C-alpha positions in Angstrom: -5.1 152.6 183.6 -5.9 153.7 179.9 -2.5 155.0 179.4 -0.6 152.0 180.3 -3.1 149.7 178.4 -2.6 151.6 175.1 1.1 150.9 174.9 0.9 147.3 174.6 -2.4 147.4 172.5 -0.6 149.7 170.2 1.7 146.6 169.1 -1.3 144.5 168.5 -2.4 147.2 166.1 1.1 147.6 164.6 1.6 144.3 162.8 -2.1 144.5 161.5 -1.3 148.1 160.1 2.1 146.9 158.9 0.3 144.5 156.4 -2.6 146.6 155.5 -0.9 150.1 155.1 0.9 149.2 151.8 -2.5 148.5 150.2 -4.0 151.6 151.5 -1.1 153.7 150.0 -1.5 151.8 146.8 -5.3 152.5 146.8 -4.7 156.3 147.5 -2.1 156.2 144.7 -4.6 154.4 142.2 -7.3 157.0 143.4 -5.0 159.9 142.7 -3.9 158.3 139.2 -7.6 157.8 138.4 -8.3 161.4 139.2 -5.5 162.7 136.9 -6.6 160.3 134.0 -10.1 161.5 134.3 -9.2 165.2 134.1 -6.9 164.6 131.1 -9.6 162.5 129.5 -12.1 165.2 130.2 -9.6 167.7 128.7 -9.4 165.5 125.4 -12.8 164.5 124.9 -15.0 167.1 127.1 -13.2 170.3 126.8 -16.3 172.0 128.2 -16.0 170.0 131.6 -12.5 170.6 131.9 -13.1 174.4 131.2 -15.7 174.7 133.8 -13.4 173.0 136.5 -10.5 175.4 135.4 -12.9 178.3 135.6 -14.2 177.2 139.0 -10.7 177.2 140.6 -9.7 180.5 138.9 -13.0 182.2 140.1 -12.7 180.5 143.6 -9.1 180.0 144.5 -9.7 179.8 148.2 -12.1 176.9 147.8 -9.7 175.2 145.6 -7.0 175.7 148.1 -9.2 174.5 151.0 -10.0 171.4 149.0 -6.4 170.6 148.3 -5.8 171.2 151.9 -8.2 169.0 153.2 -7.0 166.0 150.7 -3.3 166.5 151.9 -4.3 166.4 155.5 -6.6 163.6 155.1 -3.9 161.3 153.1 -1.2 162.1 155.5 -2.7 162.1 159.0 -6.5 161.3 159.2 -6.5 158.1 157.0 -3.8 156.5 158.7 -5.4 157.0 162.0 -9.0 155.8 160.7 -7.2 152.8 159.4 -5.4 151.9 162.4 -8.4 152.6 164.6 -10.6 150.5 162.4 -8.0 147.6 162.7 -7.9 148.0 166.5 -11.8 147.8 166.8 -11.6 144.7 164.8 -8.7 143.4 167.0 -11.0 143.8 170.0 -14.0 141.8 168.3 -16.0 144.6 166.7 -17.6 143.5 163.4 -17.2 146.1 160.6 -19.5 145.7 157.7 -18.7 148.9 155.9 -15.8 149.1 153.3 -12.9 151.5 153.5 -14.4 153.6 150.9 -16.9 155.2 153.2 -14.1 156.6 155.4 -13.3 159.3 152.5 -15.7 161.7 153.3 -14.9 161.7 157.3 -11.5 161.8 156.5 -12.0 164.8 154.2 -14.1 166.8 156.8 -11.8 166.1 159.7 -8.8 166.8 157.5 -10.4 170.2 156.5 -11.2 171.0 160.1 -7.8 170.4 161.1 -6.0 172.3 158.4 -8.4 175.3 158.7 -7.8 175.4 162.6 -4.0 175.3 161.9 -4.3 178.0 159.4 -6.3 180.3 161.8 -3.8 179.4 164.9 -0.6 180.1 162.8 -2.3 183.3 161.5 -3.1 184.5 165.0 0.3 183.7 166.2 2.0 185.6 163.5 -0.1 188.4 164.4 0.4 188.2 168.2 4.0 187.8 167.1 4.2 191.2 165.3 2.5 192.9 168.4 4.6 191.9 170.8 7.9 191.4 169.0 10.4 194.3 168.5 10.3 193.5 164.7 7.5 195.5 162.4 6.1 194.7 159.2 8.6 197.3 157.5 11.4 195.4 158.9 9.9 191.9 157.7 9.6 193.4 154.3 13.1 194.8 154.3 14.4 191.3 155.2 12.4 189.9 152.4 13.9 192.2 150.1 17.5 191.4 151.2 17.1 187.7 150.8 19.9 187.3 153.3 19.7 184.2 155.6 22.2 185.7 157.9 20.5 188.9 158.2 17.2 187.1 158.9 18.9 184.7 161.5 20.2 188.0 163.2 17.0 189.7 163.2 15.2 186.9 164.7 17.7 186.0 167.3 16.6 188.6 169.4 13.0 187.6 169.2 13.2 184.0 170.2 11.8 184.8 173.5 8.5 186.1 171.9 8.4 183.4 169.1 8.9 180.1 171.2 6.1 180.7 173.6 3.7 181.3 170.7 5.0 178.3 168.8 4.8 176.1 171.9 1.1 177.4 172.6 -0.1 176.7 169.0 1.6 173.4 169.1 -0.5 172.4 172.4 -3.5 173.5 171.0 -3.2 171.3 167.9 -2.2 168.3 170.0 -5.3 169.0 172.2 -7.4 169.2 169.3 -6.1 165.9 167.8 -6.8 164.4 171.3 -10.3 165.7 171.2 -10.8 164.2 167.8 -9.5 160.7 168.2 -12.7 159.1 169.5 -15.0 160.7 166.9 -12.3 159.6 164.0 -12.5 156.3 165.6 -16.3 156.0 165.2 -16.2 157.3 161.7 -13.8 154.8 160.8 -16.6 152.0 161.1 -19.4 154.7 160.6 -20.8 154.2 164.1 -20.5 156.0 167.3 -20.1 154.5 170.7 -23.9 154.7 171.3 -24.5 152.4 168.4 -26.2 155.0 166.1 -24.6 155.9 162.6 -21.6 158.3 163.0 -22.4 161.9 163.8 -19.4 164.5 163.2 -17.5 165.3 166.3 -19.8 162.8 168.4 -17.6 161.8 171.4 -15.0 164.6 171.4 -13.2 164.8 174.5 -14.0 161.3 175.7 -11.3 160.3 178.4 -9.6 163.5 177.3 -6.9 163.6 179.8 -5.6 160.1 179.1 -6.1 160.6 175.5 -4.0 163.8 175.4 -1.1 162.2 177.5 -0.8 159.5 175.1 -1.0 162.1 172.3 2.1 163.9 173.8 4.1 160.7 174.3 3.3 159.9 170.4 4.9 163.4 170.0 7.7 163.0 172.1 8.3 159.3 170.5 8.5 161.1 167.1 11.5 162.9 168.3 13.3 159.9 169.4 13.1 158.1 166.2 16.2 159.4 164.9 18.3 158.9 168.1 16.7 155.3 168.1 17.8 154.6 164.4 21.4 156.0 165.2 21.7 153.5 168.2 20.5 150.5 166.2 22.9 151.5 163.2 25.8 151.6 165.5 24.7 148.2 167.1 24.5 146.4 163.9 27.7 148.2 162.3 25.9 150.2 159.9 28.6 152.9 159.2 31.5 150.0 159.2 29.6 147.9 156.4 29.1 151.3 154.2 32.8 152.1 154.5 33.9 148.4 153.7 31.6 148.2 150.9 33.3 151.5 149.4 36.6 150.2 150.1 35.8 146.8 148.3 34.4 148.8 145.5 37.6 151.2 145.4 35.3 154.2 145.0 35.4 157.6 146.7 33.3 157.7 149.8 31.6 161.2 148.9 30.6 160.1 145.6 29.6 156.6 146.2 27.8 156.6 149.5 24.1 157.2 148.1 24.4 154.2 145.7 25.6 151.7 148.7 22.9 149.3 149.7 23.5 146.8 152.3 21.3 144.8 154.8 21.8 147.2 157.5 20.4 149.9 155.4 17.3 147.9 154.7 17.1 147.2 158.5 17.1 150.8 159.4 14.7 151.8 156.6 12.1 149.0 157.8 12.5 150.4 161.4 12.1 153.9 160.2 8.7 153.0 158.5 7.7 150.7 161.3 8.4 153.7 163.8 6.4 156.2 161.7 3.5 153.6 161.6 4.0 152.8 165.4 3.3 156.7 166.1 -0.3 156.5 164.7 -0.7 153.1 166.2 -0.1 154.5 169.7 -2.8 157.3 169.2 -5.1 154.4 167.6 -4.8 152.3 170.5 -5.7 154.9 173.1 -8.7 156.0 170.8 -9.9 152.5 170.4 -9.8 151.9 174.2 -11.4 155.2 175.1 -14.2 154.3 172.4 -14.7 151.2 173.9 -14.9 152.5 177.4 -17.7 154.8 176.3 -19.4 152.0 174.5 -19.6 149.9 177.6 -20.9 152.9 179.4 -23.9 153.3 177.1 -24.5 149.6 177.2 -24.7 149.7 181.0 -27.1 152.7 180.7 -29.2 150.7 178.3 -29.1 147.7 180.5 -29.9 149.6 183.5 -33.2 151.0 181.7 -34.2 147.7 180.7 -33.8 146.5 184.2 -35.8 149.4 185.6 -38.6 148.7 182.9 -38.6 145.0 183.7 -38.9 145.8 187.5 -41.6 148.5 186.9 -43.5 145.7 184.9 -43.2 143.2 187.5 -44.3 145.8 190.4 -47.5 146.6 188.2 -48.3 142.8 187.8 -47.8 142.3 191.7 -50.1 145.4 192.3 -52.7 143.8 190.0 -52.6 140.5 191.4 -52.9 142.2 195.0 -56.1 144.0 194.0 -57.8 140.8 192.3 -60.3 139.0 194.4 -58.7 135.9 196.4 -60.1 133.4 194.1 -59.0 134.9 190.8 -55.3 135.4 191.8 
């Protein structure tokens, strides 16, 4: 079963991704720094280029906003998923010839798509909330003018029955969209779809959808369990006691010195927090890779069947030709 196979396979991706992710983050940081340096250099030595960029941003602020949104979504969500999927395919023996640089454009495209869809859904949800909620636009503007948190809590407390179903529906739609896109993102990570052809945007969307959706939901539930898990581990390894002992030995006040205390328990919890965050992506990557490989095998079976049919047809034609030949020339 795909769901059960994806859980152990996620740990096979985890250790690879834990080794690679620092270099990916460093590469993204270097890329961002190079862009800033390039812009500052253009501003100093080529002011006309910088003026053109600034003018374009001012004239088309929505386009600039969408570009920034796509970059943020790609860096925070799509790129880790693509890296994990690529490592998972390599773990299953898929030879990858293209470098990581070719993932940039697909990552921006899928990041922009998810961001735009999120904005549309949130706007639609807010409009729907205004239609069915007792609150009106005048009430919201009045609350904004008051700038009182207590007043806002009291105003929205009676609208929770309208807001939570909308929030849940939007969240489920976004989760379903991520499940739909996982296999195409996997193909984009190596530049090749399951059918062996160069990657086509959204190719393979919906492959093994129910199984992939269940794993994505499982990953979302697991993300809410990270904090309780870290608290349990901290209690087992004595994190709180170690912090208090360190404070007492230093003769410092707990409230002022707590942020500066560093013990091995703290580093253990920090490492577990980072690994848990990476594992959330690895779990999604695992099910995406397995679904991609299942689809790849289906295409290979179809191609093999077509080759077999052609071979049998050729043998039948050869047999009919021999039967129609004169007896002495067979």
